N, C-alpha and C positions, 0 to 999 in steps of 0.2 A: 209898363208894357210887358213885364215878365210873364212868361207862359208857365202856368202851374198844372197844365193838363197832364195826366198820367199817360204813359205810352211806352214805346219800345226803348226810349232813352232810359227810363227807369229800370227796365229789364237789363239793359247793357251795363248800367252802373252796378247791378247786383251780379251779373254774369259777364265778365269781359269778353268771353268767347263769342257773345252775340253782338259785339261791337260792329262788325261788318254788316250783319243782317239789319241792324238798326239803321245804319246809314242808307242802305238800299231801300228799306221800307219807307223811310222818310222822303227820299227822292221820288219814289213812285207816288206817294200820297200827295206831294206838293206840286207835281208836274202839271202845268197849265194845260187845259184840254186843247187849246189851239196852238201850242208850241210846235214848231216845225224843225227846230234845231236844239240839241242839247250839247253843252260845252263843259267839259271837265278841265278846269285850270289846275295843272299840276297832277296829271293823270298817272304819274309813276310808271308801273309796269302795264297799265291799261286794263287791269282786271276789273276795276269798279265800273268803268264805262262799258266794257264788254258784257259784264254780268247784268248791268242795267238794260242794255239793248236786248239781251237774251230773254230777260224777264218780261219786258214790255211787248216784244214781238210787234213792233210798229215800223213797217217798211216806209211809212210816210214821213218818218222823222230821220234827220241826219244827225249822227252822233260824232262828236269831235273830241279826241283826247289830246290835250295840249301839254307837251312835255319838253323840257330843255335837254335832258340827257338822251344821248343817242341810243343807249341800250334800252331805255324805257320806250322810246319811239318804236324800236324794232320789236320789242316784246309785244306791244299793243298790236302792231300790224300782224304779227304771227298768230296771236291769240284770235284776232278777228277772222283771219283766214281759216284757222282751224275750225272755227264755229260757223263758217259760211255767213258771216255778218258783212254783207256788201255795203251796208249803209254806215259802217263805223270807220272813221278816218283818223290817222295819226298825224298830228300837226307839230312841227318844230316851233317851239314857243318859248319866249323869254318874258317873264312877268315884269322885268325892269325896262324892257323896250317892246311893249305889247303891240301886236297888230291883229285885227280881227277881220281882215279882208275875206277870209274864208266864209264868213257869215254875213257879209255886207249885203243889204237888201232884204234880209230875212225879216218878216213882219213881227214875229215873236220868238225870242230865244230864251232858253232856260239854262242859266249858267250856275254851276256849283263848284266848290273848291273844298278840299279836305286837308287842313293843316298846311297850306301852301303860302298863304298871303303874308305870313310872318317874314317871308324872304323878300318881300317887296320893299325896296329901300329907295328913298327915305319913307315912302308911304305907298299904298296901293291906289292913290288918287288917279294917276295917269292911266292905270289899267281900267278903272271904272269909267273914266272920261272917254277913252277909246271905244269901250264897249257901248256906252250910251250913244255915241256918235254913229256907230256902225249899224245899229239895229233900231228899228222903229219902236219896239217894245221889248223890255228885258225883265225877267224874273230871276232873282238870285237867291240861292240857298247856300250859306257858308257854314262850314263846320271848322272852327278855328280855335287854337289855344287862346284863352281869354286875354284881352288887353288889360292894362292897368286902369284905364278909364272905365271900361265895362265892369271890372271887378269892384271898383270903388262905388260905382253907381248902384250896383245890385247887392253889394255887401257879400261878395264871395271871395274865396282864396284863389289868387292867380296860380296858373299852372307852374310857373317858374318864378323864382325871385328875380327882381329887376336886374341885379348884378349878373345872374346866370344868363338871363335873356340877352343882355348886352354882350356877354362873352361869346354867345352863340351867333351874334350878329342879327338877332331877331328884331323886327320892327314891331312896336306895340301901338301903332297909330291906326289900326283898322277901325275900331269903334269911333274914334274921333273923326276919321275920314267919312264914315257912313253918316254920322250926325251932321257933318258939314254939308254933305250932299242933300240931306233932308231939309236943312235950314234954307238951302238955296232953292228949294221947291223942285228938285230934279228927281227925287225918289220918294217913296212912301215906305216906311218901315212897317211890316205886317206882323212880325213876331220876333221875340227874343227869348231864348231859353238859355240863360248863362251857363248852366251846368247840365246840359243835355246828356252828355256821355262822359264817363270816366273809364276808359279802357284799361288803365292801370292806376295805381294809387298816386302816381306822379303826374299824370296828365289829365287835364279837364278839357273837354271839347264843348264849345258854345255853339248854339244854333242861332243864326241871324238870317231872317227872311225879309227881303225887300223887293220892291217892284219900281220900275221907272214910271214917271208921270207921263201922261199922253202928250206927245209933241203938239 
C-alpha cells in the first residue's frame, strides 16, 4: 500500500523550509468535498488550522484546533481573531481523555494530526473510538513520526531509536492501532507514505490516510 507518487513531500525532503507548505498542500488536496468540520488534534499555536482556514476560504466549514496547553489555545484564538476567522474555534483537549462533543452530529469530519499521537498513552485507540462514535463519517490524515511496526513493514529507518522514544515517553502503537481498526472493519486505509516528509535529518514524518466505514 506504500504510496510512491511524487509530490510536495519529495520537495520537503529536499528543502526542509517547505515542510509547512507541504503539510498545508496535502491537507487541501485530501479534504473531502462534503466535509463540514475540520479538526486539528494537537494544534499547538494554532497557526496550521488558521492558515488552512485562510487558504480554503470556506465559511461553510467549522475549524477546530484541539490543544492541551493554555498558551496554545490562547494563541489560536488570538490568531483567528486577528484574521477575522469567525469559523475557527479553540478547543481545550487532552488526547488521553478525548471528547468530541463539539462535533457530535456532524455528518462528515476531516481530522488531521501533526506529530501529536505519539503522546497518546498507552495508545491512540480511545481517541479513534471516541471520534468514530461521535461522527457519522470520518476521514483522517496523520503526519506522525514512524512507529516501529510501520518501519519494519515498509523497511524504513525509524525517526528515533526505540530507547530514545521510550525515554521521551513516546507511544509507538499508532500503526498497530490503525491496523487493528482496519481488521475490525471499522476503517479503510486509503494511503500510506512512510517517509512523506523529513523536515530535518533526525525526523521522518509518515503520512497515513484512512476513512471510517459507513455505519
